[in-house]
Short mmCIF file of the C-alpha atoms (twelve columns), coordinates in Angstrom:
data_MODEL
# 
_entry.id   MODEL 
# 
loop_
_atom_site.group_PDB 
_atom_site.id 
_atom_site.type_symbol 
_atom_site.label_atom_id 
_atom_site.label_alt_id 
_atom_site.label_comp_id 
_atom_site.label_asym_id 
_atom_site.label_seq_id 
_atom_site.Cartn_x 
_atom_site.Cartn_y 
_atom_site.Cartn_z 
_atom_site.pdbx_PDB_model_num 
ATOM 1   C CA . ALA A 1   -1.089  -2.037  -16.826 1 
ATOM 2   C CA . ALA A 2   -3.867  0.337   -15.796 1 
ATOM 3   C CA . ILE A 3   -3.019  3.909   -14.994 1 
ATOM 4   C CA . MET A 4   -5.583  6.382   -13.626 1 
ATOM 5   C CA . GLY A 5   -5.001  10.151  -13.029 1 
ATOM 6   C CA . ASN A 6   -3.798  13.307  -14.624 1 
ATOM 7   C CA . LEU A 7   -0.186  12.768  -15.903 1 
ATOM 8   C CA . PHE A 8   0.598   16.603  -15.917 1 
ATOM 9   C CA . GLY A 9   1.816   18.750  -13.071 1 
ATOM 10  C CA . SER A 10  3.231   17.861  -9.755  1 
ATOM 11  C CA . GLN A 11  1.435   14.850  -8.463  1 
ATOM 12  C CA . LEU A 12  2.056   11.882  -6.244  1 
ATOM 13  C CA . ARG A 13  2.617   8.742   -8.097  1 
ATOM 14  C CA . LEU A 14  1.326   5.613   -6.300  1 
ATOM 15  C CA . LEU A 15  1.231   1.899   -7.162  1 
ATOM 16  C CA . CYS A 16  -1.947  0.148   -6.474  1 
ATOM 17  C CA . LEU A 17  -1.842  -3.484  -5.276  1 
ATOM 18  C CA . HIS A 18  -5.039  -5.417  -5.363  1 
ATOM 19  C CA . GLY A 19  -6.490  -8.037  -2.860  1 
ATOM 20  C CA . TYR A 20  -6.090  -11.876 -2.871  1 
ATOM 21  C CA . SER A 21  -7.705  -13.634 -5.851  1 
ATOM 22  C CA . THR A 22  -8.590  -10.360 -7.801  1 
ATOM 23  C CA . SER A 23  -6.642  -8.253  -10.347 1 
ATOM 24  C CA . GLU A 24  -5.762  -4.749  -11.193 1 
ATOM 25  C CA . GLU A 25  -8.992  -4.362  -13.046 1 
ATOM 26  C CA . VAL A 26  -11.023 -5.482  -10.125 1 
ATOM 27  C CA . MET A 27  -9.262  -3.013  -7.914  1 
ATOM 28  C CA . GLU A 28  -9.916  -0.039  -10.142 1 
ATOM 29  C CA . MET A 29  -13.602 -1.050  -10.229 1 
ATOM 30  C CA . GLN A 30  -13.608 -1.233  -6.473  1 
ATOM 31  C CA . MET A 31  -11.976 2.171   -6.124  1 
ATOM 32  C CA . ASN A 32  -14.568 3.705   -8.437  1 
ATOM 33  C CA . ALA A 33  -17.811 1.860   -7.557  1 
ATOM 34  C CA . PHE A 34  -19.303 4.914   -5.681  1 
ATOM 35  C CA . GLU A 35  -19.682 8.766   -5.895  1 
ATOM 36  C CA . PRO A 36  -17.408 10.432  -5.674  1 
ATOM 37  C CA . SER A 37  -15.015 7.762   -6.969  1 
ATOM 38  C CA . PHE A 38  -11.363 7.782   -6.284  1 
ATOM 39  C CA . ALA A 39  -10.747 8.997   -9.820  1 
ATOM 40  C CA . ASP A 40  -12.846 11.948  -9.168  1 
ATOM 41  C CA . PHE A 41  -11.759 12.660  -5.703  1 
ATOM 42  C CA . PHE A 42  -7.978  12.505  -6.385  1 
ATOM 43  C CA . SER A 43  -7.567  13.110  -10.059 1 
ATOM 44  C CA . ASP A 44  -5.868  16.444  -9.403  1 
ATOM 45  C CA . LEU A 45  -3.522  15.111  -6.735  1 
ATOM 46  C CA . VAL A 46  -2.472  11.431  -7.637  1 
ATOM 47  C CA . THR A 47  -1.748  9.185   -10.593 1 
ATOM 48  C CA . LEU A 48  -2.338  5.653   -9.815  1 
ATOM 49  C CA . ARG A 49  -0.455  2.579   -11.440 1 
ATOM 50  C CA . PHE A 50  -2.543  -0.560  -10.810 1 
ATOM 51  C CA . VAL A 51  -0.473  -3.824  -10.953 1 
ATOM 52  C CA . ASN A 52  -1.446  -7.438  -11.258 1 
ATOM 53  C CA . ALA A 53  0.371   -9.807  -8.785  1 
ATOM 54  C CA . PRO A 54  2.765   -12.269 -10.374 1 
ATOM 55  C CA . PHE A 55  0.908   -15.629 -9.598  1 
ATOM 56  C CA . LYS A 56  -2.343  -16.544 -11.387 1 
ATOM 57  C CA . MET A 57  -4.965  -18.343 -9.571  1 
ATOM 58  C CA . GLU A 58  -6.448  -21.607 -10.727 1 
ATOM 59  C CA . PRO A 59  -10.239 -21.572 -11.687 1 
ATOM 60  C CA . GLU A 60  -10.923 -24.008 -8.760  1 
ATOM 61  C CA . GLU A 61  -9.293  -21.776 -6.319  1 
ATOM 62  C CA . VAL A 62  -11.347 -18.626 -6.924  1 
ATOM 63  C CA . SER A 63  -14.235 -18.360 -4.342  1 
ATOM 64  C CA . ALA A 64  -17.915 -18.302 -5.391  1 
ATOM 65  C CA . ASP A 65  -17.974 -14.711 -4.041  1 
ATOM 66  C CA . ILE A 66  -15.345 -13.294 -6.422  1 
ATOM 67  C CA . VAL A 67  -17.030 -15.271 -9.459  1 
ATOM 68  C CA . LYS A 68  -20.376 -13.877 -8.472  1 
ATOM 69  C CA . ALA A 69  -19.125 -10.407 -8.076  1 
ATOM 70  C CA . PHE A 70  -16.520 -9.968  -10.943 1 
ATOM 71  C CA . GLY A 71  -17.253 -13.240 -13.263 1 
ATOM 72  C CA . PRO A 72  -15.616 -16.529 -13.679 1 
ATOM 73  C CA . MET A 73  -11.960 -16.830 -14.953 1 
ATOM 74  C CA . SER A 74  -11.829 -16.865 -18.874 1 
ATOM 75  C CA . ASP A 75  -9.345  -16.084 -21.708 1 
ATOM 76  C CA . ASP A 76  -9.860  -12.469 -20.984 1 
ATOM 77  C CA . ARG A 77  -10.329 -12.482 -17.224 1 
ATOM 78  C CA . ALA A 78  -7.740  -13.770 -14.745 1 
ATOM 79  C CA . TYR A 79  -7.275  -13.419 -11.063 1 
ATOM 80  C CA . TYR A 80  -4.038  -13.204 -9.048  1 
ATOM 81  C CA . ARG A 81  -2.321  -13.473 -5.754  1 
ATOM 82  C CA . TRP A 82  0.734   -12.010 -4.318  1 
ATOM 83  C CA . TRP A 83  2.018   -15.032 -2.673  1 
ATOM 84  C CA . HIS A 84  1.117   -18.796 -2.021  1 
ATOM 85  C CA . GLY A 85  -0.455  -20.329 0.762   1 
ATOM 86  C CA . HIS A 86  -2.845  -17.644 1.961   1 
ATOM 87  C CA . GLN A 87  -6.049  -18.849 3.514   1 
ATOM 88  C CA . VAL A 88  -8.891  -16.230 3.729   1 
ATOM 89  C CA . GLY A 89  -9.546  -14.990 7.278   1 
ATOM 90  C CA . GLN A 90  -6.481  -16.720 8.728   1 
ATOM 91  C CA . LEU A 91  -4.202  -13.643 9.020   1 
ATOM 92  C CA . ASP A 92  -2.259  -14.738 12.012  1 
ATOM 93  C CA . ARG A 93  -1.066  -17.912 10.727  1 
ATOM 94  C CA . ASP A 94  2.568   -18.507 10.403  1 
ATOM 95  C CA . TYR A 95  3.562   -20.214 7.088   1 
ATOM 96  C CA . PRO A 96  6.182   -19.668 4.527   1 
ATOM 97  C CA . HIS A 97  4.385   -17.067 2.342   1 
ATOM 98  C CA . ASN A 98  6.127   -18.660 -0.872  1 
ATOM 99  C CA . GLY A 99  6.437   -16.101 -3.692  1 
ATOM 100 C CA . MET A 100 6.478   -12.970 -1.642  1 
ATOM 101 C CA . GLU A 101 10.183  -12.330 -2.472  1 
ATOM 102 C CA . GLU A 102 9.406   -12.717 -6.214  1 
ATOM 103 C CA . SER A 103 6.503   -10.187 -5.815  1 
ATOM 104 C CA . VAL A 104 8.714   -7.624  -4.022  1 
ATOM 105 C CA . ALA A 105 11.351  -8.045  -6.934  1 
ATOM 106 C CA . MET A 106 8.703   -7.432  -9.562  1 
ATOM 107 C CA . LEU A 107 7.534   -4.306  -7.729  1 
ATOM 108 C CA . ALA A 108 11.103  -2.981  -7.346  1 
ATOM 109 C CA . LYS A 109 11.540  -3.575  -11.047 1 
ATOM 110 C CA . ILE A 110 8.466   -1.550  -11.868 1 
ATOM 111 C CA . TRP A 111 9.567   1.029   -9.409  1 
ATOM 112 C CA . LYS A 112 12.954  1.436   -11.185 1 
ATOM 113 C CA . GLU A 113 11.759  1.193   -14.699 1 
ATOM 114 C CA . GLU A 114 8.545   3.436   -14.594 1 
ATOM 115 C CA . GLY A 115 9.304   5.491   -11.653 1 
ATOM 116 C CA . PRO A 116 9.754   7.644   -9.841  1 
ATOM 117 C CA . PHE A 117 6.942   6.659   -7.484  1 
ATOM 118 C CA . ASP A 118 5.970   8.028   -4.113  1 
ATOM 119 C CA . GLY A 119 4.311   5.022   -2.354  1 
ATOM 120 C CA . ILE A 120 1.683   2.430   -2.426  1 
ATOM 121 C CA . ILE A 121 -2.067  2.010   -1.959  1 
ATOM 122 C CA . GLY A 122 -2.765  -1.692  -1.078  1 
ATOM 123 C CA . PHE A 123 -6.083  -3.486  -0.395  1 
ATOM 124 C CA . SER A 124 -6.283  -6.677  1.780   1 
ATOM 125 C CA . GLN A 125 -3.311  -9.050  0.753   1 
ATOM 126 C CA . GLY A 126 -1.973  -6.116  -1.544  1 
ATOM 127 C CA . ALA A 127 -2.010  -3.908  1.828   1 
ATOM 128 C CA . ALA A 128 -0.087  -6.677  3.621   1 
ATOM 129 C CA . LEU A 129 2.569   -6.785  0.908   1 
ATOM 130 C CA . ALA A 130 2.754   -2.880  0.773   1 
ATOM 131 C CA . SER A 131 3.183   -2.789  4.483   1 
ATOM 132 C CA . VAL A 132 6.142   -5.271  4.212   1 
ATOM 133 C CA . ILE A 133 7.737   -2.850  1.699   1 
ATOM 134 C CA . ALA A 134 6.961   0.122   3.865   1 
ATOM 135 C CA . MET A 135 8.443   -1.201  7.021   1 
ATOM 136 C CA . GLY A 136 11.532  -2.475  4.987   1 
ATOM 137 C CA . VAL A 137 11.953  1.150   3.685   1 
ATOM 138 C CA . LYS A 138 11.403  2.543   7.144   1 
ATOM 139 C CA . MET A 139 13.809  0.240   8.919   1 
ATOM 140 C CA . ARG A 140 16.318  0.809   6.059   1 
ATOM 141 C CA . ASP A 141 16.516  -2.930  5.467   1 
ATOM 142 C CA . PRO A 142 18.809  -3.322  2.325   1 
ATOM 143 C CA . ARG A 143 16.406  -5.661  0.670   1 
ATOM 144 C CA . PHE A 144 14.231  -2.798  -0.172  1 
ATOM 145 C CA . ALA A 145 16.944  -0.380  -1.327  1 
ATOM 146 C CA . ALA A 146 15.226  -0.266  -4.791  1 
ATOM 147 C CA . PHE A 147 12.327  1.599   -3.573  1 
ATOM 148 C CA . THR A 148 13.999  5.110   -3.395  1 
ATOM 149 C CA . GLY A 149 11.784  7.838   -2.756  1 
ATOM 150 C CA . PHE A 150 9.060   5.997   -0.913  1 
ATOM 151 C CA . ARG A 151 7.205   8.307   1.308   1 
ATOM 152 C CA . VAL A 152 3.629   7.335   1.750   1 
ATOM 153 C CA . LEU A 153 1.745   4.008   2.449   1 
ATOM 154 C CA . VAL A 154 -2.047  3.779   2.332   1 
ATOM 155 C CA . SER A 155 -3.154  0.458   3.860   1 
ATOM 156 C CA . LEU A 156 -6.710  -0.666  3.349   1 
ATOM 157 C CA . SER A 157 -7.662  -3.679  5.473   1 
ATOM 158 C CA . GLY A 158 -4.055  -4.741  5.653   1 
ATOM 159 C CA . TRP A 159 -2.079  -6.872  8.229   1 
ATOM 160 C CA . ALA A 160 1.314   -7.636  9.390   1 
ATOM 161 C CA . VAL A 161 2.591   -10.916 7.905   1 
ATOM 162 C CA . LYS A 162 3.346   -13.596 10.627  1 
ATOM 163 C CA . GLY A 163 5.584   -15.870 8.634   1 
ATOM 164 C CA . GLY A 164 7.774   -15.974 5.588   1 
ATOM 165 C CA . PRO A 165 10.969  -13.975 4.586   1 
ATOM 166 C CA . TYR A 166 9.845   -10.601 5.901   1 
ATOM 167 C CA . ALA A 167 8.016   -11.499 9.296   1 
ATOM 168 C CA . GLU A 168 10.919  -10.294 11.490  1 
ATOM 169 C CA . LEU A 169 10.557  -6.635  10.290  1 
ATOM 170 C CA . PHE A 170 7.381   -6.530  12.402  1 
ATOM 171 C CA . LYS A 171 8.890   -7.923  15.594  1 
ATOM 172 C CA . ASN A 172 10.231  -6.106  18.808  1 
ATOM 173 C CA . LEU A 173 9.948   -2.490  16.875  1 
ATOM 174 C CA . GLU A 174 9.740   -0.581  20.030  1 
ATOM 175 C CA . LYS A 175 13.130  -2.211  21.273  1 
ATOM 176 C CA . ARG A 176 15.115  -1.334  18.211  1 
ATOM 177 C CA . PRO A 177 17.354  1.969   17.985  1 
ATOM 178 C CA . GLU A 178 15.487  4.979   16.877  1 
ATOM 179 C CA . SER A 179 18.225  6.158   14.474  1 
ATOM 180 C CA . PRO A 180 17.864  3.915   11.527  1 
ATOM 181 C CA . SER A 181 14.139  4.760   11.014  1 
ATOM 182 C CA . ALA A 182 13.408  6.535   7.581   1 
ATOM 183 C CA . LEU A 183 10.443  9.163   7.483   1 
ATOM 184 C CA . LEU A 184 7.085   7.817   6.205   1 
ATOM 185 C CA . ALA A 185 3.606   9.077   6.061   1 
ATOM 186 C CA . THR A 186 1.199   6.193   6.716   1 
ATOM 187 C CA . TYR A 187 -2.587  5.773   6.631   1 
ATOM 188 C CA . PHE A 188 -4.566  2.985   7.737   1 
ATOM 189 C CA . SER A 189 -8.212  2.046   7.115   1 
ATOM 190 C CA . ALA A 190 -10.601 -1.036  7.766   1 
ATOM 191 C CA . GLY A 191 -14.183 -1.832  8.530   1 
ATOM 192 C CA . ASP A 192 -16.285 -2.619  11.491  1 
ATOM 193 C CA . PRO A 193 -14.772 -5.232  13.845  1 
ATOM 194 C CA . GLY A 194 -17.636 -7.424  13.424  1 
ATOM 195 C CA . LYS A 195 -17.665 -7.220  9.596   1 
ATOM 196 C CA . ASP A 196 -14.012 -6.875  8.450   1 
ATOM 197 C CA . ARG A 197 -11.715 -9.799  9.311   1 
ATOM 198 C CA . ALA A 198 -8.598  -7.501  9.032   1 
ATOM 199 C CA . ARG A 199 -9.850  -4.837  11.417  1 
ATOM 200 C CA . ARG A 200 -7.935  -6.199  14.511  1 
ATOM 201 C CA . ASN A 201 -4.921  -6.785  12.443  1 
ATOM 202 C CA . SER A 202 -5.031  -3.426  10.888  1 
ATOM 203 C CA . GLU A 203 -5.166  -1.850  14.363  1 
ATOM 204 C CA . GLU A 204 -2.095  -3.859  15.258  1 
ATOM 205 C CA . LEU A 205 -0.307  -2.760  12.097  1 
ATOM 206 C CA . LEU A 206 -1.171  0.790   12.883  1 
ATOM 207 C CA . GLN A 207 0.618   0.337   16.388  1 
ATOM 208 C CA . MET A 208 3.582   -1.210  14.742  1 
ATOM 209 C CA . PHE A 209 4.190   1.833   12.511  1 
ATOM 210 C CA . GLY A 210 3.470   4.162   15.340  1 
ATOM 211 C CA . ALA A 211 6.073   2.444   17.378  1 
ATOM 212 C CA . ARG A 212 8.723   3.722   14.946  1 
ATOM 213 C CA . LYS A 213 7.240   7.302   14.609  1 
ATOM 214 C CA . SER A 214 9.788   10.024  14.857  1 
ATOM 215 C CA . SER A 215 9.555   12.519  17.726  1 
ATOM 216 C CA . ARG A 216 11.874  15.064  16.361  1 
ATOM 217 C CA . GLU A 217 10.175  18.473  15.909  1 
ATOM 218 C CA . ASP A 218 11.826  18.801  12.350  1 
ATOM 219 C CA . ASP A 219 9.861   15.573  11.210  1 
ATOM 220 C CA . VAL A 220 6.505   16.839  11.908  1 
ATOM 221 C CA . GLY A 221 4.576   16.389  8.513   1 
ATOM 222 C CA . LYS A 222 7.123   13.900  7.203   1 
ATOM 223 C CA . ASP A 223 6.468   11.086  9.686   1 
ATOM 224 C CA . VAL A 224 2.797   10.594  10.003  1 
ATOM 225 C CA . VAL A 225 0.688   7.693   11.391  1 
ATOM 226 C CA . LEU A 226 -3.037  8.265   10.694  1 
ATOM 227 C CA . HIS A 227 -5.986  5.911   10.743  1 
ATOM 228 C CA . GLU A 228 -9.791  6.048   9.788   1 
ATOM 229 C CA . TRP A 229 -12.141 3.238   10.480  1 
ATOM 230 C CA . HIS A 230 -15.357 2.820   8.377   1 
ATOM 231 C CA . VAL A 231 -18.414 0.947   9.334   1 
ATOM 232 C CA . SER A 232 -18.460 -1.544  6.415   1 
ATOM 233 C CA . GLY A 233 -16.925 -4.836  5.982   1 
ATOM 234 C CA . HIS A 234 -13.869 -6.219  4.183   1 
ATOM 235 C CA . LEU A 235 -13.961 -3.675  1.218   1 
ATOM 236 C CA . ILE A 236 -12.458 -0.587  -0.201  1 
ATOM 237 C CA . SER A 237 -14.697 2.191   1.310   1 
ATOM 238 C CA . ARG A 238 -15.439 5.473   -0.335  1 
ATOM 239 C CA . PRO A 239 -12.726 8.217   -0.319  1 
ATOM 240 C CA . THR A 240 -12.754 10.612  2.519   1 
ATOM 241 C CA . GLU A 241 -11.810 14.356  3.221   1 
ATOM 242 C CA . GLN A 242 -9.282  12.994  5.806   1 
ATOM 243 C CA . LEU A 243 -7.540  10.844  3.185   1 
ATOM 244 C CA . ARG A 244 -7.378  13.615  0.742   1 
ATOM 245 C CA . ASN A 245 -5.967  15.915  3.253   1 
ATOM 246 C CA . PHE A 246 -3.540  13.417  4.289   1 
ATOM 247 C CA . LEU A 247 -2.335  13.021  0.600   1 
ATOM 248 C CA . LEU A 248 -2.338  16.813  0.242   1 
ATOM 249 C CA . ASP A 249 0.022   17.061  3.170   1 
ATOM 250 C CA . VAL A 250 2.400   14.460  1.661   1 
ATOM 251 C CA . LYS A 251 2.297   16.228  -1.580  1 
ATOM 252 C CA . ALA A 252 3.225   19.606  0.107   1 
ATOM 253 C CA . VAL A 253 6.126   18.085  1.816   1 
ATOM 254 C CA . LYS A 254 7.267   16.530  -1.531  1 
ATOM 255 C CA . ASP A 255 6.836   19.780  -3.473  1 
ATOM 256 C CA . ALA A 256 8.988   21.541  -0.679  1 
ATOM 257 C CA . GLU A 257 11.743  19.073  -0.978  1 
ATOM 258 C CA . ASP A 258 11.636  19.365  -4.737  1 
ATOM 259 C CA . ALA A 259 11.936  23.025  -4.704  1 
ATOM 260 C CA . LYS A 260 14.815  22.912  -2.208  1 
ATOM 261 C CA . ASP A 261 16.605  20.386  -4.614  1 
ATOM 262 C CA . SER A 262 15.824  22.452  -7.560  1 
ATOM 263 C CA . THR A 263 17.299  25.594  -5.765  1 
ATOM 264 C CA . ARG A 264 20.541  23.520  -4.831  1 
ATOM 265 C CA . SER A 265 20.928  22.516  -8.635  1 
ATOM 266 C CA . CYS A 266 20.558  26.044  -9.818  1 
ATOM 267 C CA . SER A 267 23.068  27.298  -7.310  1 
ATOM 268 C CA . ARG A 268 25.674  24.594  -8.425  1 
ATOM 269 C CA . ALA A 269 25.165  25.505  -12.137 1 
# 
C-alpha cells in the first residue's frame, strides 16, 4: 500500500482510487508526472493512501495503450479493476457492475482499520466508485455507514454508474427530501469534451451532487460543489490553485470541528 505525504500535524487523509486496468503505483506516477507534482503541491496539506482494486486483470485484457505507457503485466507488475464488465468509453451502459459491492466492502475495511480518513480522490473508474460512496454517505444510505467522517470527494474524470447495486443512488435526486442529506465538499474535474470520454458524464455527476447541496446559511463551507475543467484528455491533470484552496477550506472546517470537539472533551473532564 503506497502512502504519500507528511504524517505529522493536522492533515486531510484521503484514499486514492486508480482508474480501470491500472494500479496504485500507476496512479501515484500519474499524479507526480509533472511539476509541481501532487506530492510537492499538497505535502503540507494531505496524506494520500493509494489502494489497489481487488480484481486483477488478465494479461490479454490489458489494452495496448496501458502496456505501452506502463509496461506489460509480470510477476512484479499487475493491473486491477474495481468491478467486472466495464467497457472503455461506454459510460452510460446499464449492466450489473459485478464486484462493486466487494470493492466497497474492501474500502470500508481499510477505512475502519487504517482510519480516520476524510475522503477519497478517484480517477476514471476509481472516481465512479468514489462517487458511489460519496453519494451513499450524502444520502445517509446505511450500506455506507462504515465511512464515518467522510467529508470530501475529488472526482477526476468520473461518472455516475447506470447499473448495478448502487445505480438508484443517482436517480431522482431533486425529488428526494432535503433533510436526509449529509454535508460534503465535492470537486469535479475532467478534460476537453472532444478529448475526455468522461467529460459529459462528469458534468452530469456535478449536477447530481449540486441537486443535493444544502441552502442553509450555517452550512456554507461545509457543503460545497466545485468544478474545474482542463484542456487535456482522459488523464490526471496537474494540480491547481483552485484545488489547493478547496482542500484548504475543507481542512479549515475540519480543524474548527476538531477544536470544538476538544473543547467539549475538556469541559467534561
